[in-house]
Structure formats: C-alpha cells, structure tokens
PABAVEX-740400 format. One record per residue: x, y, z of N, C-alpha, C, O in turn. Coordinates in pm, whole numbers, plus 32768, in hexadecimal, padded with zeros to 4 digits. Last residue first. Layout:
N
XYZXYZXYZXYZ ...
//
This chain:
316
878063306AEA872563196A7D876862E56A01872562CD699C 87D662AF6C23880362F36BAB87A462D36B39877B625F6B2C 873262F06D53874A62986CE1877662E96C69874463556C4C 87CF637E6E778774638B6E09879A63276D998810630B6D82 888D63736F37882063146F4287BE631B6ECE876562C76EC4 893964446F05896F63BE6EF6890463526EFD891B62E26ED1 88A765336F4588C665126EBA88F264826EA888D264486E41 87A1650A7039882C65287015884A64F46F89880D64936F5B 864F65796FF686B1650F7012873E653E6FF0875065916F97 85A766476FAB85E76658702D864A65EB704E869265F570B2 853965FB6EC18599666B6EBC85E3667C6F3E864E66B96F43 848F65346F1A84FF65116EC18569657F6EC185E165646EC2 83D765C06FAD842B655B6FF184A5653C6F9E8514652B6FD2 836E665C6EE083B0669E6F51840A663C6F9A847A665D6FC1 8300659F6E36836C65F56E0383BA66356E75843466456E6F 823E653A6EE282A964E36EB1831F65366E83839365186EA2 819C661A6F0981DE65DD6F7B825565876F4F82C0658A6F8B 814866406E01819966A86E4081E266706EB8825766916ECF 80B4655D6DDE812965736D89818565DA6DC6820065CF6DC1 7FE8657E6E98804865106EAA80C565286E588134650C6E85 7FC266E16EF77F9766636EB8800765FC6EC38075661B6EEF 7F9467A170237FF067726FBA7FBC66EF6F7E7F8F66976FC8 7E8B687B705A7EBA67F370777F1667C670087EEB67C46F95 7E2E697A70107E60696E709A7E9568E470B97EC968D27127 7DEC69A26F0F7D82696D6F667DB069536FF37D66691C7045 7EAF6A9A6EDC7E4A6A556E897DDC6A216EE27D7B6A676EFF 7F566AFC6F977F106B5F6F477EA86B1F6EEB7E536B656EB2 7FC96A196FF97F6A6A6070507F1C6ACA70057EAD6AEE702C 806F69D96F24800169816F4A7F9969CC6F9A7F2069BE6F83 81246AAD6F2A80CF6A9A6EB480566A446ED67FE66A606EAB 819C6A7D701F814F6AF7700C80F26AEB6F96807F6B176F9A 822169906FE581B7698E7048815F6A0A703B80E56A017049 82DA69F06F2D8274698F6F028201698B6F63818C69856F3B 83716A9B6FD183286AD36F6082BB6A776F31824D6AA36F12 83DF69E3707F83856A4970B383326A87704482BC6AA47057 847D69516FCB8413690C701383AD69717049833569597044 85336A176F7184D669D76F13846269946F5A83F0699C6F2C 852E6B27706385696AAD702A85046A716FC7848E6A936FCA 85056C8C703684D16C0A7061851B6B99701C85436BA66FA9 85E76D8C709C85A56D417032857A6CB7706485C26C7570B0 859A6E6E71B085EE6E057174859F6DB7710A85276DA27118 852D6FC2717F85136F3B71AE856E6ED67167858D6EE670F1 85DE70F171D485AA7093716E8598700871AA85E86FDB71FC 856671D772D885CC717772AB859071177244851E70EC7255 84997272734084C9729672BB8533723672868557723F7211 84707218743E8406720073DC8434721B734E83FF71E272EF 8557727D74B3854571EC74A684DB71CC743D84EC717073ED 8523739074AB8596735B7463858972C5744D85AA729273E2 8443739B7554843673C474C884A7738C74748492735F7404 84BD73507642845672FB76088440731B7575842C72C27523 8566742B766C859F73A5765A853B73477618855E72F975C0 84A474F3769284FD74FA761E853D747276028549744B758E 8433749D778283DF74A3770A843574A8768C8413746A7627 850E74BF782A84D874397814848174357798848573D3774C 852675D578208593758277EA856274F477CF858874B7776B 8435761C789F844D7647781584BA75F377D484AF75CD775F 845F75B1799D83F1757D7949840575A278B783EB7551785E 8535765479EE854875C479E184DB7584798B84F8752C793A 84B4774B79F5852477377998853D76A27982855876767912 83FC771E7AC283CB773F7A3C8437772879D3841B76F77966 84AB76F77B978452768A7B6C841E76A27ADF841476457A8F 851F77F67BA4857377817B86851D770E7B54854176CA7AF4 843B788E7BE6848378AA7B6B84DA78347B4184E078117ACB 83F878267CDE839A78157C7083DD782E7BEA83BE77EC7B87 84DA78807D6B84BE77F17D5E846077D67CEA8476777A7C9C 84B979967D58853079587D1D851978C27D098541788A7CA2 83CB79B37DE883CF79D87D5A844679997D13843A796C7CA1 842979617EE383BF79157EA183BB79347E0B83A978DA7DB9 84E07A2E7F18850E79A37F0F84A8794B7EC684CD78F67E76 84337B077F22849A7B037EB984CF7A757EA784E97A4A7E37 839D7AC18004835A7ACF7F8383BE7AC77F0F83A37A897EA8 84667AC980C684217A4A80AB83D97A4F802483D979EC7FD9 84A57BD980BC850B7B76809A84CC7AF0807884F67AAD801A 83B07C43811383E37C66808E844C7C028060844E7BDA7FEC 83A57BDB8215833F7BB481B2836E7BD0812583587B8080CA 84817C618283847E7BCE828084197B9D821884357B4081CD 842B7D6A826A84A47D3E822484A97CA6821884D17C7081B1 834C7D6E8310833A7D87828183B27D57823183A37D2281C3 83C97D41840583677CE083D383527CF0833C83467C8E82F3 84607E2C841484A37DAA841084457D3F83D8846E7CEC8387 83977EEC841F83F57EEF83B0843C7E6983A184527E398332 831A7EA7851182CF7E9F8493832C7E9C841B83147E5283BB 83F27ED885BE83B57E5385B883687E41853683737DDA84F4 84187FE8859584817F8A856D844B7EFD856384727EB1850A 83328049860C83428059857B83AE7FFC854683A27FC884D8 82C77F4F86FF83057FCD86D6830A7FD6863D82EB7F7585F7 81A57EC18797820E7EBB873082437F46870E81F77FA58702 818B7F0188FE81517EF6887881C17EF1881182317F1A882F 81B17F3D8A1181C17EB589DE81837E9E8956814C7E33893C 81B080428A5E81327FF88A6C81377F6C8A2E80D07F2C8A19 82B2809C8A2E827980B18AB381FB805E8ACA81DD80378B3B 82D080688920831D801A898082E080258A0C82DC7FC48A57 8220812A88B8820A809C889C825580458902821D7FE38934 8297821A890A821481F4893E81FB815E892C81C7811C8986 838582108878838982228909830581F48948830581B089AF 832681FD8770836D818C87AD837581968844836B81318889 82A182FB874B825F827A873682A4820B8786826581C587D5 836283BC877A82E583BE87C682A1833687C1826F83038825 841C836C86B484418366874283C58366879C83BD831A87FC 8389839C85CB83B8831485E883DD8305867B83C0829E86B8 836B84B085DC82F4845B85E8831C83CB860882D983888656 847D84F785BC84308522863283B684C98648839D849B86B7 84C0849484C38504845E853A84B6848085B884AF84308615 841885378426840684A684278448846884A1840D841084E1 84828636845683F78617847783E28581848683A4855284E5 857E860F83E685738629847784E4861084A784D085DA8514 853C85F282DA857E858383208571859483B8855D85328400 84D586F182AB847D867C82A084B9860482E7847185B88329 85C1878582C58553879C832384F28726832284C386FB838B 864E872881E98684871382718617872482DA861286DA833C 85A5877F811C85C386F0812B85F986D181B785D4866C81F3 859888A0813D852388488150854487B481658504877381B7 86AF891B8203866B8905818385FA88A0819885FB885481F9 86FA8A1282F086D6898582DA868689778259862389BE8244 87328B188331877C8ADC82C387598A4B82A587948A0F824B 86CA8AEA847C87018B48841A87548AFF83AF87B08AB483CF 85D689DE848B864A8A2584C086818A82845686698A6C83DF 847289DC848D84F189CA8445855F8A1A8489854A8A8984B9 83C4895485A683DA89BE8544846289A7850484B98966853D 82CD8890864D834F889A860A8351891385AD82ED8934856E 82368858878C82328894870682BF88A886CE831C88CC8717 8264871E882E827C87AF882F827487E587A082A787A58744 8161862587E181E78655880481EF86ED8808818E873287EA 806C85428844808685C7880D810F85F7883D812D85F188B5 7FF9840E87FC806584508846808984D4880180BE84D48792 7F05833688357F1D83AC87E37F7F840488307F5D843C8898 7EEE81DE883A7F25825288807F3F82C2881A7F8682AE87B8 7DFF80DF88577E43813D87FE7E7181B488517E2681E988A4 7D9B7F9188807DD1800A88BF7E1A805E88567E68802A8806 7C677F0687FB7CF97F0F88077D247F9388467CDC7FF78841 7B5D7E7788097B837EEE88567C1B7EFA88687C4C7EF788DA 7B167DB387547B557D8887D17B897DFC88267BD77DE78882 7AC37DF1865D7A597DD586BE7A917DB287487A467D9687A5 7B287EDC855C7B407E7685C37AC97E6686217A777EC08631 7A877EFE84147AC87F31848C7AD57EC584F87A927E5E84EF 7AD07E5282DD7A777E70834C7AC47EA583C57B367E7D83DC 7BA57E2C82277B2D7E7681FF7ADA7EA582777AA47F148275 7CFF7E55822C7C8C7E18826F7C107E6D82557C117EE6826A 7DD17EDF81C17DA37E6981777D2B7E2581B87CF67DC48181 7E117FAC82717DCF7FCF81F37D977F5681AA7D387F64815D 7DC07F4E83C97E1A7F6983587DCD7F7B82D67D567F5D82CF 7D627F8B84ED7D167F89846F7D717FAD83FA7D70801F83CD 7E157F4285BF7D857F4A85D57D367F3F85527CD57EF4854A 7F167F4F855E7EE67ECE858F7E4E7ECE859E7E0E7E66858C 7F17806485277F29800284BB7EF47F7A84E57EAD7F388499 7EFD80D786247E9380EA85C17E9D808485507E388053851F 7FD280C786D07F6D805E86D97EFE806A86717EAA80118667 8004821A86E4803D8199870B7FCC8133871C7F718147876D 804B8326863C7FD582D28650800582438667802981FC8609 80DE8453869380F683C5867880788376869B804283828709 80F88595861380A38537865C80C584A9863180CA848A85B9 817A86DF8614818D865185F8813585F9864F8128861086C7 812488018584810487B685FD8113872285DE80C286EA8594 81E88905850681AE888184ED8198883C857481EF883C85CA 81B98A6A84D881ED89F3851E81A8897584EF813A897984B8 820B8B3983BD81A78B03841981E08A86845D82318A408420 827B8BC382DE82A58BDE8368823B8BB483CC82168C008426 825A8B8A81DA81EC8BD4821B820A8BF182AD81BA8C3382F1 83478B0381A083218B77814E82B38BCA818E82B08C44817C 834B8A34826683B78A97825C83878B148214839C8B848244 826189A88236827B89DC82BC82E68A4882B982DD8AAC8301 828C895E812A821E89B9814F823589FA81D7821F8A7181EA 836488AF814A8373892880FA8306898E811883218A06811F 82EC87E581DE83598832821B836E88B581CF8386891E820C 823D8783811E820887BE81998272881581DC82558882820E 82F6872280598297878D803B826187D180B88257884C80BB 83A18649807D83CB86CD80B18367873D809B837F87AD80C7 8316851C8105832E85718092834C85FE80C483168628812B 83A9842881D3835684A181CB837B84F0814F83F185068132 83AA82CD819783F3834B8191839483C18183833883BF8131 82D8820C82798314822A81F7835982B281FC834682FF8259 82DE812D838482D981BA835D831E81CD82D8839081A382C6 82128001838382918048838F828280D7835B822680F6830F 81227F9A833A812B7FD283C081AD801B83D981B7806B8436 81067F4C823481487EF0829081467F1E832181657ECF837B 80A1800D8195806B7F868182809F7F2581EC80697EB781FB 8048815681F680AB80EA81F48066806381E47FFC804B8220 7F95823981277F9981E1819C80008172818B800D81378120 80508350809F7FED82E580967FFA828C8110805D82928159 80F6842280EE80AE842A806F804383C1805D7FE483D78012 8189845981CC81AE83E18180816683DC80F981948399809D 811585388247818A854D81F181B784D081A2820284DC8142 7FD2858F82528024851A8270809D851B8212808E8502819B 7F4A86B482DE7F888674826A7FDB85FD829B802086068300 7E6B87A183357E97871A835C7EC986D682DE7E7E86C1827F 7E86890383747E7D888F831C7EA4880F83647EF2881083C2 7DDB8A3C83B87E3A89D183D97E1F895583847DB089418352 7DC48B6A830D7D7E8AEC83277DE58A8083457E3E8A6982F3 7E218C5F82BA7E1C8C4483497DD88BC3836F7DB58BAE83E3 7E4B8C8A81B37DCD8CBC81E87DBC8C9D827C7D548CBD82B6 7F358C02818B7F398C9481827EBB8CD381BB7EBE8D4481EE 7ECF8AFE81967F268B2E82017F2D8BC782027F2B8C05826C 7E3E8B0280A37DFA8AEB81227E4E8B1D81977E1A8B5E81F2 7F098B267FE97EA38B8E7FF77E578B7E807B7E348BE180BB 7F978A367FFF7FD88AB280287F728B21803E7F808B72809A 7ED389897F977F088976801F7F4789F780537F2F8A1F80C5 7EAB89DE7E917E3F89F07EF37E7289E37F817E438A297FDB 7F7489A67DDB7F778A257E207F0E8A377E8A7F148A977ED7 7EC288DE7CF57F44890E7D227F3789967D677EF689F07D32 7DF288457C9D7DDE88937D177E6288CA7D4D7E7088E27DC5 7E5487CE7BAE7DD488147BB07DC788717C277D9688E17C19 7F3287427B587F4587C07BA17EC488107BAD7EC8888B7BB4 7F8E85DF7B687F5A86587B2A7F6686D07B857F9F86C77BF2 7F5A851A7C7C7F7985187BEE7F3E85977BB17EC985B67BC6 7F11855F7D727F8785097D6B7FB584FB7CDB802784D77CC0 7E8A86827DE97E9F86337D707F1F85E17D7C7F8C86187D8D 7DB386A37EEF7E4086A67ECC7E54864C7E547E3285D57E59 7C9187537F4D7CD186F17EF47D65870C7EDF7D8E877C7EC1 7C33876980A77C4C87AB80267C9E874B7FD07CE986F98005 7B43873481AD7BAF870881547BBA875F80D77B58879680A7 7AC5872882A07AE487AB82677B53879A81FF7BB387E781FB 7A74862C82EA7B02864C82FE7B2886D882CD7B9D86FC82CF 7961861282BF799C85DA83387A2A860C83537A53861683C7 793386A081CA78E386B88241792B868B82BF793186D68321 79EB8636811379F386C4813779A886E081B879D6872F820B 798E853081037A16854A81357A2585DB81617A6385F781C8 789285618091789D852281157925853D8153792F855C81CA 78D985D17F997888861E7FF8789385E68085789B863280E6 796884FC7F2679AA857B7F40795E85D07FA5799B860F7FFC 789D843D7F0F791184217F64795A84A27F88798584B47FFA 77F584C07E5977C584A07EDF783984857F3F783784B27FB1 78A084D77D717868854C7DB4783E852E7E44785F857A7E9F 79DA84317D557949842E7D48790D849C7DA0794084B97E0C 7ADD84757D8A7AC084417D037A2A84367CE979FE84337C76 7B4184CA7E797AEF85287E2F7AD084F77DA17AAB85477D4B 7BDE84027EE37B7184377F367B1484967EEA7AA484AF7F17 7C8A83C17E017C45835B7E507BCB83957E997B5D835E7E8E 7CF984997D877CD484297D307C8C83BB7D7D7C5483607D3F 7D3B85457E5A7CCB85687E017C9C84F17DAF7C2584E47D94 7D8084F67FA37DA184D77F187D2884EF7EBD7CBE84B47ED1 7D6F860C80847D428585805C7D5B85717FC77D4D85CD7F77 7DBB86D081987DE086B0810E7DBC862080EE7DE785C48134 7CD28772825E7D2086F7824C7D3C86DF81B97CE086DB8166 7CCE889083207CAF8858829D7D0D87E282837D8787EE8291 7C4B88FA84517CB788AE84107C858874838C7C1E88308388 7B98898284EA7BA989B084607C17896384167C3D898983A7 7B9688FA85E07B16891E85A17B23894D85117AC4894184C4 7C8188BB86667C53885E85FF7BDE889185AC7BC2885D8540 7CAE897C87287D10896A86BD7CDA891786497D01892B85D6 7BD5896E87CF7BFC89F387A07C6189EC872E7C6A8A4886DD 7BD2886088187B73889087B47B9A8919877D7B8189358707 7D0F87B988207CAA880E88617C50884C87F67C7E886A8788 7D35867C87777D55870987847CE9875387D37C74872F87CB 7CC08582875D7D1E859687CB7D40862987E07D648651884F 7C248588867A7BE3857386FB7C3D858E87717C0D85AE87DD 7CE385A585B37C82861085C87C3C8603864F7C1D8667868F 7D6D84AD85D27DB2852D85E07D4F859C86007D6485EA865D 7CA183EF85A87CEE83F086257D308476863C7D2C84AC86AA 7C47842684A17BED843785147C37843D859A7C10848885F3 7D3E83E684147D08846E84177CA58483848B7CAE84E884D1 7D5F82C584577DC2832E84707D8783BB847A7D9C83FF84DE 7CCC81DF84287CAA8230849D7CF982B384A77CD7830784FA 7D37814D835E7CBC819683407C9781F783B17C4C8256839B 7EA1817583727E21813B839A7DAC818F83677DBA82068349 7F9381F4835C7F92816483437F09812483557EFC80AA8348 806682FA837E7FE882D7833A7FE9824283188035821682C2 80D483ED847080EA837384218064834083EE7FFC8358842C 8090854D8445808684CE848E80AF845B843280AC846783B8 806E86AC847E80A8863D843280A285BF848680AC85C58500 7FCC87DC845A7FD3876184AA800986F3844F7FD886E083E0 803389228443802488A683F680308830845680958823849B 7F8B8A5C847F7FF289F8849D7FD6898084437F6F89798400 7F258BB384B47F278B34846A7F9A8ADB84967FFE8B0B84CB 7EA48B6885FE7EA28B54856D7EE78BCC85287EE48C3C855C 7F798B38871B7F0D8B7D86D77F168B6286417F828B47860C 7FE58AA7884A7FE08A9E87B87F658AE987857EF88ADD87BC 7FF28A8F8958801A8B10891F80118B12888680348B778848 7F9E898A898B7F5889FA89C97F7A8A8089897F258AD98985 8008889D893C7FC988EF88D47F89896E890B7F4689B588C1 805C87F98A0180C5883889B1808D889A894A80D888E18908 7F8387798A697FB287F28AB0801E883D8A62803988B28A7D 7F68869189D97F12870389B77F44878689F67F3187F289BF 7FFB85A58A0A8040861F89DF7FE8869489B9801986F3897C 7F39848F89A07FA984C189F07FDA854689B57FE28554893B 7E1783CE89AE7E57844589747EC1847989D47EA6848E8A4A 7DA18294895E7DE782E189C57E30835589817E7D833F8924 7C8A81D089147CE4823988E57D1C8287895C7CD282B589B2 7C2480AB88C97C4B80EC89467CB6815389237D2C81338918 7B2280A687C97BAC809487FA7BBD80D688837B6E812C88AC 7A1780D6879D7A52805F87607ADC8040879B7B057FCC879F 79EF81C7881879A48152884A79DC80D0881279D180678851 7A8C827387897AAE826088167A6081EB88557A8A81B388BA 7A05826886927A8F8235869E7AB28219872F7AEF81B2874E 790982D986D879128253869C799D821886AF79AB81A586D8 794C83D6873A790583778791791182E9875C7922828B87A9 79BD844786537A10842E86CA79CE83C987267A118370875B 78D4844C85A779508405858679A483E4860079CE83718613 77FD84D5864477EF845785F97874840D85EC7883839E861F 785E85AE86DA77ED8560870A77E484D886C577C884738706 7942860C864C794885EE86DB78D78592870A78ED85358757 78FC86178532797D85E88565797585B785F6799D85478615 77F0866C851C781F85F884CF789E85BE850C78AB85458519 77E7874A85C5778F86D985DE77C1865B859877BE85EE85D1 78A787E6854178BC87C085CD7864874885F0789286EA8631 782A8812844D78A087BA845078C0878F84DF78F0872084F5 776A88C384A177408843846677B487E0846C77A2876A848B 7805899D84F477B789508557778688CA8522777B886A856E 787E89D683ED78CE89B88464787D896E84CF78AC89088501 77CB8A20832577FB899783287847897583A7785088FF83CB 779A8B2F835F772A8AD18354775A8A428367771C89F483B0 78898BAF835B783C8BB483D977C38B5783D7778D8B348440 799C8B0B82C279158B3F82B078C98B3F833678CA8AD9837C 7A9E8AD082957A798B05831979EF8B47831179D48BAC8352 7AB38A7581967AE58A1C82007AD08A55828D7AED8A1182F0 7A618B3E80E97A0E8AC680F27A348A71816D79DE8A2D81A5 7B2A8BF780E07AB78C1581367A5C8B9B81487A138B9281AB 7BDE8B95801B7BFC8B8480AA7B848B9D81057B798B5D816E 7B6D8AE47F077B5F8B657F4C7B7B8B517FE27B348B038022 7B6689F47E907BE68A397E897BDF8AC47EC97C408B107EC2 7A6789967EA17ACE894A7EE97B55898E7EE77BAE89697F34 79DE8A3F7DF179CE8A537E817A3D8A0E7ED07A6D8A437F34 7AA08AB77CDB7A518A4E7D1D7A4E8A637DB47AAF8A937DEF 7A808BFE7C5D7AD48BA37CA97A7E8B397CEC7A1D8B5B7D30 7A128C447B1779F08C3E7BA57A488BD77BEC7A588B677BBD 7AAF8D0B7A297A948C837A577A7E8C827AEE7ACD8CB97B3A 7A168E1E79897A768DF079EE7A4C8D657A1F79D78D4C7A3B 
//
C-alpha cells in the first residue's frame, strides 16, 4: 500500500506537537515583525464571535504581507489550525522553503499546474480544518482586484461552510510583489473583517464568487475612502492608463521599425540599380589611374582634341 504523504494527511495540520510551535512562529515571530514594520489596524473582529470551524477565510491578494496580516488579525481560537493554500510550484519547489512555509502558515500545496495534490482542500474541510485561500489565485501586479475564481465558492457550497471575507487595505502600497525589501516608513494597513458569507439557495459557484468579490471590494473601498487611501478603482484606473501608455509606446516602436525596414528596402533597390556607362573621357581617365595615376602628354592631347567641337578640328 502506498503511504500517504504527510502534507496530504489532515491530522498533520492540527498536530498537537506542531500547534504550539506554530503559535510561536506566527504570533511571537511573524506577527511581531509585521506589526512592528507597519501600523496595522484590525476592524470587525466582533463579527467572528459565533464562528466555529470549519470555515474558509478569503481576502484580496496583492502583497507579501497578506497571509501574515490575515492570520495575525484573526482571534487565536480561529487561527490556530488554519491551513493556508500556497502555490506548490513556488512555495514547495524546494524542501527548505516548503518546510518554512508550512511552519509559519500551516501551508498545504495547491497545484497551479497538474493534479498532484488534487482533492486535499476538500479533505481538509471534511476533517474540520479551516482554510485561508486567496480567490484571485495570485498576487495582483497593480493593486487592482482580479476576478475571483469560482473554486472557493464551489467548496463553500459543496461542504456547506461559511466564508469569512477580509479586505487588506494598504498592503499593496506597503509591500507589493515587485519590491524585494520590506518597508521602512511604517505604512498604515487596515485589515477589515466582514460578515461571514454563505451561499444563497440555488446560487451557483460563479454567482457566489462574484458576490464574494463585490463584498470584499465594498469593504476595501469604504475603508480606503474613510482613511484617505487609494481605492480599488484608483488602482484599476492607474493600471488602465499605464496599459494604454504601454500599448501606445509599442505601436510607436512598431511604426518606427516598419519605417526603418522600408528605408532599408529602398537602399537595397538603389544599390541594385545599373551604373551609367562612362564617357570616353571618363574611361580614359580611369585607365590612367589604373596605371600610374598620371595621364601622359599624348593622352592629354588626345583628350583635348576629342573634346573640341567638330567645326574646330583640322581635316586630315
């Protein structure tokens, strides 16, 4: 019988040995580091008083800070066994990286390519383990909200578990994916927890996912406006302007390249044109230059004679 890998066993994610170790890693180390680097404000914790596992935490995803912010903002009774879905091709491609990710985030691998770990998410929920999943699938490059994939909504419907929506406001500005180093200016970040969501009767996953996305967008924009921070629309508008500018630049470069190509073709055509035949005088001069470079007296006389008009020449 093939042994099931430890990462695919639900008992691994609520191990009595690893739970206190993970508490030290998450709360003492990770949370302390993030909360010291940023001014973190948590809103809506009181909305979770009646929530019990299993559940799915969902949030917008645009920063290196996202998972630590979510786990640090949840009450410990809810966060202590939360398993975080992480891309297998990035966080689990090397053993040490996978072990570190598992330690700090109780992470399990989600395959973006292939089906190696298919079904583990559902098995964790069936075992009563709560999950943290980012429905966009990857971090935003612009700060704008991407379309939510319906997989999380389908899980919530099929397993009859609630989703806890969380908006992370200011995380993109604090530490976006393209910046290597964390911030040093103590940026403000707001973690906004919303009312738990459940599917309405007859609601299909795509419609439920759209409702999740609208809910998080509303939490985000309401908070951003209240604290004078960029909204999701602001980020989307900025991204659209940049995209238009990039397209215009590409079009300009394409026109310039086409003009250069046409100029090169014209030059090739000119180089291929036949040369005009040399006059007798030009031919004689060429002959001289091919010998010693100086026309002799006889050649000069012949050239002068041949260049006189016919009426001035002596008849022989």
